[in-house]
C-alpha positions in Angstrom: 14.4 -41.5 -2.0 16.2 -39.5 -4.6 12.9 -39.1 -6.5 11.1 -37.8 -3.4 13.9 -35.3 -2.7 13.7 -34.1 -6.4 10.0 -33.6 -6.1 10.4 -31.7 -2.9 13.1 -29.5 -4.5 10.8 -28.9 -7.5 8.0 -27.7 -5.2 10.2 -25.4 -3.3 11.7 -24.0 -6.5 8.2 -23.3 -7.8 7.2 -21.5 -4.6 10.4 -19.4 -4.5 10.3 -18.7 -8.2 6.8 -17.4 -7.8 8.0 -15.0 -5.0 10.8 -13.8 -7.4 8.3 -13.2 -10.2 5.9 -11.3 -7.9 8.8 -9.2 -6.6 9.6 -8.3 -10.2 6.0 -7.7 -11.0 5.7 -5.0 -8.3 7.6 -1.7 -8.5 11.3 -2.5 -8.0 14.7 -1.3 -8.8 14.8 -3.1 -12.2 11.2 -2.2 -13.3 10.5 1.2 -11.6 6.7 0.9 -12.1 6.5 -2.8 -12.0 5.8 -5.2 -14.8 2.2 -5.6 -16.1 2.7 -9.0 -17.9 4.3 -10.5 -14.8 1.3 -9.6 -12.7 -0.7 -12.0 -14.8 1.6 -15.0 -14.3 3.6 -14.4 -11.1 1.3 -16.7 -9.0 1.3 -19.6 -11.6 4.3 -21.4 -10.0 2.8 -21.1 -6.5 -0.5 -22.5 -7.8 1.3 -25.5 -9.3 3.4 -26.1 -6.2 0.3 -26.1 -4.0 -1.4 -28.6 -6.3 1.6 -30.8 -6.1 1.9 -30.6 -2.3 1.5 -34.1 -0.8 0.1 -32.8 2.5 -1.5 -29.7 4.0 1.7 -29.2 6.1 3.8 -29.1 2.9 1.4 -26.6 1.4 1.7 -24.4 4.5 5.5 -24.6 4.3 5.5 -23.7 0.5 3.2 -20.8 0.9 5.1 -19.6 3.9 8.4 -19.6 1.9 6.6 -17.7 -0.8 5.3 -15.1 1.5 8.5 -14.6 3.4 10.7 -14.2 0.3 8.1 -12.0 -1.5 7.9 -9.7 1.5 11.7 -9.6 1.8 12.2 -8.8 -1.9 9.5 -6.1 -2.2 10.1 -4.5 1.2 13.9 -5.0 1.5 14.3 -1.3 2.0 13.0 -1.8 5.6 16.6 -2.8 6.2 17.6 0.9 6.1 15.2 1.9 9.0 17.9 3.4 11.3 19.4 0.7 13.5 16.2 -1.4 13.8 16.8 -3.5 10.6 16.4 -6.8 12.3 13.1 -5.8 13.7 11.7 -3.9 10.7 12.8 -6.5 8.1 13.8 -9.6 10.0 10.8 -10.0 12.3 8.3 -8.9 9.6 9.7 -11.5 7.2 9.3 -14.2 9.9 5.8 -12.9 10.7 4.8 -13.1 7.0 6.1 -16.6 6.8 3.6 -17.6 9.5 0.8 -15.5 7.9 1.3 -17.0 4.5 1.6 -20.5 6.0 -1.9 -20.2 7.3 -3.0 -18.9 3.9 -1.3 -21.9 2.3 -3.6 -24.3 4.4 -6.7 -22.7 3.0 -5.4 -22.4 -0.5 -4.5 -26.1 -0.4 -7.9 -26.9 0.9 -9.6 -25.0 -1.9 -7.3 -26.3 -4.7 -7.6 -29.9 -3.6 -11.3 -30.1 -2.7 -13.1 -27.5 -4.9 -13.1 -29.6 -8.1 -14.1 -27.6 -11.1 -14.4 -24.4 -9.0 -10.8 -24.4 -7.8 -9.6 -21.4 -10.0 -12.5 -19.3 -8.9 -12.1 -20.4 -5.3 -8.4 -19.5 -5.5 -9.1 -16.0 -6.9 -11.8 -15.2 -4.3 -9.5 -16.3 -1.4 -6.6 -14.3 -2.8 -8.6 -11.2 -3.0 -10.0 -11.7 0.5 -6.5 -12.3 1.8 -5.1 -9.2 0.3 -7.9 -7.3 1.9 -7.3 -8.8 5.3 -3.5 -8.1 4.9 -4.3 -4.4 4.4 -6.6 -3.4 7.2 -6.5 -3.0 11.0 -3.7 -2.2 13.4 -1.3 -4.7 11.7 -2.4 -3.8 8.2 0.4 -3.5 5.6 -1.1 -2.7 2.1 2.2 -3.2 0.3 3.1 -6.2 -1.9 -0.4 -6.6 -3.4 -1.0 -7.9 -6.9 -2.8 -4.7 -8.2 0.3 -2.7 -7.9 1.8 -4.7 -10.7 -0.5 -2.6 -12.9 1.1 0.7 -11.8 2.1 1.4 -15.4 -1.3 0.8 -16.8 -3.9 3.4 -15.8 -6.5 1.7 -18.1 -6.8 -1.4 -16.0 -7.0 0.1 -12.5 -9.9 2.5 -12.9 -12.3 -0.1 -11.5 -11.0 0.9 -8.1 -13.8 3.4 -7.8 -16.1 0.4 -7.7 -14.2 -2.3 -5.9 -11.1 -0.7 -4.5 -7.9 -2.6 -5.4 -9.4 -5.9 -4.4 -11.5 -6.3 -7.6 -8.2 -6.1 -9.5 -6.7 -8.6 -7.1 -9.5 -11.0 -8.0 -9.1 -10.6 -11.7 -5.3 -11.0 -11.6 -5.5 -14.0 -9.3 -8.1 -15.7 -11.6 -5.8 -15.0 -14.6 -2.9 -16.6 -12.8 -5.1 -19.6 -11.9 -6.3 -19.9 -15.5 -2.8 -19.8 -16.9 -1.8 -22.6 -14.5 -4.7 -24.7 -15.5 -3.8 -24.2 -19.1 -0.3 -25.5 -18.4 -1.8 -28.6 -16.8 -4.1 -29.1 -19.7 -1.3 -29.3 -22.2 -0.8 -32.7 -23.8 1.8 -33.8 -21.3 -0.4 -32.7 -18.4 -3.3 -34.7 -19.8 -1.5 -37.9 -18.9 -2.9 -38.5 -15.4 -0.5 -39.1 -12.6 -0.9 -42.1 -10.5 -3.3 -41.8 -7.6 -1.9 -40.4 -4.4 -0.9 -42.7 -1.6 -3.5 -42.9 1.3 -3.2 -40.0 3.7 -1.8 -37.6 1.1 -3.8 -34.4 0.5 -3.9 -34.6 -3.3 -2.1 -35.4 -6.5 -2.1 -32.8 -9.4 -4.8 -33.9 -11.8 -5.7 -31.3 -14.4 -9.1 -30.0 -15.2 -10.7 -31.1 -18.4 -9.2 -29.1 -21.3 -12.5 -27.5 -22.2 -12.9 -26.3 -18.6 -9.3 -24.9 -18.5 -9.9 -23.0 -21.7 -13.2 -21.8 -20.3 -11.5 -20.3 -17.3 -8.9 -18.7 -19.6 -11.7 -17.2 -21.7 -13.4 -15.9 -18.6 -10.2 -14.3 -17.3 -9.7 -12.6 -20.7 -13.2 -11.3 -20.7 -12.8 -9.9 -17.2 -9.5 -8.2 -18.3 -11.4 -6.8 -21.3 -14.1 -5.5 -19.0 -11.5 -3.8 -16.9 -10.1 -2.2 -20.0 -13.5 -1.1 -21.3 -14.5 0.4 -17.9 -11.1 2.1 -17.7 -11.6 3.6 -21.2 -15.1 4.8 -20.3 -13.9 6.4 -17.0 -10.8 8.0 -18.6 -13.1 9.5 -21.4 -15.5 11.0 -18.8 -14.1 14.2 -17.3 -14.4 14.8 -13.6 -15.7 18.3 -13.0 -13.0 20.8 -11.9 -14.3 23.0 -9.1 -11.2 25.0 -8.2 -7.4 24.9 -7.8 -4.7 25.2 -5.2 -1.3 26.8 -5.7 1.1 24.9 -3.5 4.9 25.1 -3.1 6.3 21.6 -2.6 9.6 21.6 -0.7 11.5 18.4 -0.9 14.7 18.8 1.2 16.1 15.2 0.7 17.8 15.5 4.1 17.0 13.0 6.8 16.3 15.0 10.0 17.1 11.9 12.1 20.7 12.0 10.8 21.5 15.7 10.5 19.3 17.3 13.2 16.5 19.8 13.2 18.3 23.1 12.6 20.3 22.0 9.6 17.2 20.3 8.1 15.1 23.4 8.6 17.8 25.6 7.2 17.8 23.5 4.0 14.0 23.5 3.8 13.8 27.3 4.1 16.6 27.8 1.6 14.8 25.6 -0.9 11.5 27.3 -0.2 12.9 30.7 -0.9 14.5 29.5 -4.1 11.1 28.1 -5.2 9.3 31.4 -4.3 11.9 33.4 -6.2 11.6 31.1 -9.3 7.8 31.4 -9.2 7.9 35.2 -8.9 10.4 35.5 -11.7 8.0 33.6 -14.0 5.2 36.0 -13.1 3.3 33.4 -11.0 1.2 34.5 -8.0 2.4 33.6 -4.5 1.4 30.1 -3.3 -1.8 29.6 -1.3 0.0 27.0 0.7 3.7 26.1 1.4 4.2 22.4 2.1 7.0 20.9 4.1 7.3 17.2 4.8 6.5 15.0 7.8 8.7 15.5 10.9 10.4 18.7 9.4 9.9 20.4 12.8 11.1 18.3 15.7 9.8 20.6 18.4 6.2 21.5 19.2 5.5 24.8 17.4 3.3 26.4 20.0 5.7 25.6 22.9 8.8 26.8 21.0 7.6 30.0 19.2 10.5 31.9 20.7 12.9 29.3 19.4 11.4 29.4 15.9 11.5 33.2 15.9 15.3 33.0 16.0 16.1 29.6 14.4 17.6 28.6 12.2 20.1 31.4 12.6 20.5 31.8 8.9 16.8 32.3 8.2 14.4 32.0 11.2 11.2 30.2 10.6 8.6 32.7 11.9 10.0 35.7 10.0 10.0 33.5 6.9 6.3 32.7 7.3 5.2 36.3 8.0 7.3 37.5 5.1 5.8 35.2 2.5 2.1 36.0 3.1 1.3 32.3 2.5 0.0 29.6 4.7 2.4 26.9 5.9 1.6 23.2 6.4 4.2 21.1 8.0 4.9 18.0 10.2 5.6 18.7 13.8 5.1 16.9 17.2 2.6 18.0 19.8 3.5 17.2 23.3 0.6 16.1 25.5 2.5 15.6 28.7 6.0 16.9 29.3 6.4 14.8 32.5 5.9 11.6 30.6 7.1 12.9 27.2 3.8 11.7 25.6 3.5 13.3 22.2 1.7 12.9 18.9 3.1 12.7 15.4 1.1 15.6 13.9 0.7 18.1 11.1 0.0 21.7 11.7 -1.5 24.6 9.7 0.1 28.0 10.3 -1.5 31.2 9.0 0.5 34.1 7.3 0.8 35.8 10.7 2.7 32.8 12.1 -0.2 31.5 14.2 -0.9 27.8 14.5 -4.6 27.6 13.7 -5.2 23.8 13.4 -3.5 20.4 13.8 -4.1 16.8 13.2 -2.5 13.8 15.1 -1.8 10.6 13.3 -4.6 8.1 13.9 -3.3 5.0 12.2 0.3 4.2 13.5 3.0 2.1 12.0 2.7 -0.9 14.3 5.6 -1.7 16.7 7.3 1.6 15.6 4.9 4.4 16.2 2.6 2.5 18.5 3.8 -0.4 20.6 1.2 -2.8 22.1 1.6 -4.0 25.7 3.7 -0.9 26.5 2.2 -0.9 30.0 3.7 -4.4 30.7 7.0 -3.6 32.4 8.8 -6.7 31.1 7.8 -6.0 27.5 8.6 -2.3 27.8 12.0 -3.2 29.1 12.6 -5.6 26.2 11.6 -3.0 23.6 13.8 -0.3 25.2 16.8 -2.3 26.0 16.9 -5.0 23.3 15.1 -3.4 20.4 16.3 0.2 21.2 12.9 2.0 20.9 12.3 4.4 23.7 8.6 4.8 23.2 6.0 5.2 20.5 3.7 8.1 19.6 0.3 8.7 21.3 -2.3 8.2 18.6 -4.8 10.8 17.7 -8.6 10.2 18.0 -10.1 12.7 15.6 -10.0 13.3 11.8 -9.3 17.0 11.2 -10.4 18.7 8.0 -8.3 21.8 7.5 -9.6 24.9 5.8 -7.8 27.8 4.1 -8.7 30.6 1.7 -7.7 30.4 -1.9 -8.2 32.5 -5.0 -11.0 30.1 -6.0 -12.7 30.2 -2.6 -12.4 28.4 0.7 -10.7 25.0 0.4 -11.0 22.0 2.8 -8.5 19.2 2.8 -7.7 16.1 4.8 -4.1 15.2 5.7 -3.2 11.5 6.1 0.3 11.4 7.6 2.9 9.2 6.0 1.5 5.7 5.3 -2.0 6.6 6.4 -2.6 7.4 2.7 -2.4 3.7 2.1 -5.6 3.1 4.0 -9.0 3.7 2.3 -10.9 3.7 5.5 -8.7 6.5 6.9 -9.0 8.6 3.8 -12.8 8.1 3.6 -13.2 9.8 6.9 -11.8 13.0 5.6 -14.2 13.1 2.6 -17.1 12.3 4.9 -16.0 15.4 6.8 -16.2 17.5 3.7 -12.6 17.5 2.4 -12.1 18.6 -1.2 -8.7 16.8 -1.6 -6.0 15.0 0.4 -2.6 16.5 1.3 -0.1 13.8 2.4 3.1 14.7 4.2 5.7 11.9 4.3 9.2 11.2 5.3 10.4 8.1 3.4 14.0 9.4 2.8 15.4 6.8 5.2 14.5 4.0 2.7 17.3 5.2 0.3 15.7 3.3 -2.6 13.6 4.2 -5.6 11.4 1.2 -5.3 10.3 2.2 -1.8 9.3 5.7 -2.9 7.4 4.4 -6.0 5.7 1.6 -4.0 4.3 4.2 -1.6 3.1 6.3 -4.5 1.6 3.3 -6.2 -0.4 2.5 -3.0 -1.5 6.1 -2.4 -2.7 6.8 -5.9 -5.5 4.3 -5.4 -7.1 6.7 -3.0 -7.4 9.3 -5.8 -9.0 6.7 -8.1 -11.3 5.3 -5.4 -12.7 8.8 -4.5 -12.0 10.6 -7.8 -10.2 13.4 -5.9 -6.8 15.1 -6.1 -4.0 14.1 -3.8 -0.9 16.2 -3.2 2.1 14.5 -1.7 4.9 16.5 -0.2 7.7 14.2 0.9 11.3 14.4 2.1 12.9 12.4 -0.7 10.0 11.5 -3.1 7.6 11.0 -4.7 6.4 14.6 -4.2 3.7 15.1 -6.7 0.1 16.0 -7.6 -2.1 13.0 -8.4 -5.3 13.5 -10.4 -8.7 11.7 -10.0 -7.7 8.9 -12.5 -4.4 8.2 -10.6 -2.4 10.1 -13.2 0.6 12.2 -12.3 -0.3 15.8 -13.0 3.0 17.2 -11.7 6.0 15.8 -9.8 9.5 16.5 -8.4 12.5 14.2 -9.1 13.3 11.5 -6.6 16.0 12.1 -4.0 16.8 15.6 -5.2 16.8 18.6 -2.9 14.4 21.0 -4.7 11.1 22.9 -4.6 8.4 23.7 -7.1 5.2 25.7 -7.3 2.5 23.4 -8.6 -1.1 24.2 -9.7 -3.2 21.4 -8.2 -6.7 21.2 -9.8 -9.5 20.4 -7.5 -12.1 17.9 -8.8 -15.4 16.8 -7.5 -18.2 14.8 -9.0 -21.9 15.5 -8.3 -22.2 12.2 -6.4 -19.5 10.3 -4.5 -18.1 7.2 -6.2 -19.7 3.8 -5.6 -16.6 2.9 -3.6 -16.9 6.0 -1.5 -20.4 5.0 -0.6 -20.1 1.3 -0.3 -16.5 0.8 0.9 -14.9 -2.6 0.6 -18.1 -4.5 -0.1 -16.4 -6.5 -2.9 -13.6 -7.6 -0.6 -16.0 -8.4 2.2 -18.1 -10.4 -0.3 -15.0 -12.3 -1.4 -14.2 -13.0 2.3 -17.7 -14.1 3.1 -17.8 -16.5 0.1 -14.4 -17.9 1.0 -15.4 -18.5 4.6 -18.6 -20.2 3.5 -16.8 -22.3 0.9 -14.2 -23.4 3.5 -16.9 -24.4 6.0 -18.7 -26.4 3.3 -15.5 -28.2 2.3 -14.6 -29.0 5.9 -18.2 -30.2 6.6 -18.0 -32.5 3.6 -14.8 -34.0 5.0 -11.7 -32.9 3.0 -9.8 -36.0 4.0 -12.3 -38.4 2.5 -10.5 -41.1 0.5 -12.9 -41.6 -2.3 -12.0 -38.6 -4.4 -8.3 -38.5 -3.7 -6.5 -38.9 -7.0 -9.7 -39.0 -9.0 -9.7 -36.8 -12.1 -11.3 -33.5 -11.1 -13.7 -33.4 -14.0 -15.2 -36.6 -12.7 -15.2 -35.6 -9.1 -18.6 -34.7 -7.5 
């Protein structure tokens, strides 16, 4: 009995240890940009734990524990989301326990029944899972393996071919190969006794030569990533223009201090930035950028208000006095009777006229858009128990904004807040003729460096995938200009009230990148192969007794 408990504790410790390693591998408070080496080994303990699992139920439990802890560690800043911490962090942690438990069933099936192919099957399924986790209404593209390479531009350039999921595959294969090498060490070569009838598997090792073969294959793939990265970094992307933009980072949460005080701070910082730029001899900016939700009233309906407020420096006189265009977050009310409104961004010309707007299309689930809102009982629960009054109405069209610059007309798409984490959303702007992306975000509520860096680490993949510039103007960080290789061209310090005039180069290749044309074909291929492999294994009968406990290099 003691031995069984010790084995159980060992498996749990491996799963939880793997979650801790992955939490450290991704951008965190200790390693601001994550840890590249940990990205190659963080899944090793989970891999070993799943191989040791005596049943599929145990595998589901272990992977569920891994997923819940890994999510809680990497997204712990959700705790600071106003008064909704139980719902933002607590319920999502529970949800990811269930999601990863289902993943654990399939990982166990693949590891226990794939024979010599189990490292490859593991890597394909992991890449497919990270893709599924990142798309759709419930998509949450945080906590993915590729973000462990945030400090290594060389290894992530392949995103213009495969998106982040090709990197997921390589890292998952490297983790699997490292685990197999551990099993192939002299102690691991001593076979364990066969499993008792009814158990899903024991933990036999692959033949040493096969384990070393997988390790060599993983090293070759990493070398290919590096070689492709070096090639891409050495090949300049043609520069076709530039945009002078004044980034204003107020570092004031409008939810806490109110609109007028927030706007007064924003305008003070903007004037300071304009004065600094003028003193250095720089031309006035083409575009002034405020962050998401800077305005809390619809601009068109409250022009008289903004002509007089804030009292210290009214908004509309500020705009007309600068001679620059303004781009800012603001709501647009669709129906005053029902208070239906969109979370939008608006473009205001130098005469103070709103000339275009875009309403957020991809919402934060259960925060900006609440399913089953028309069901009275559910609506009452959300309002009275959770404390959310209502969500935003989602937009239906992808607006491409246009403004004049010294280098000619410029067109840009404007994903709002975490929309810059979704490739399919950003692709729509480029299909509409956008030259670059401008992202307005309010992440200041997170209060943590890791939250800001994680968002940047996710967003920068869009620049690499499409080889275009992205400008991020945020409340607390990371306000920056990202180049077509994912490099930081310019940036503002985190959580500091400041402003800065930046020169954002505009890049455009003669032909769109392969990823821009083909989308997530790699991830979909991994998903298709994983589904077919699962069907084959199930059809063969994963519970057959003959191969249980047999050394894998002898299994059919």
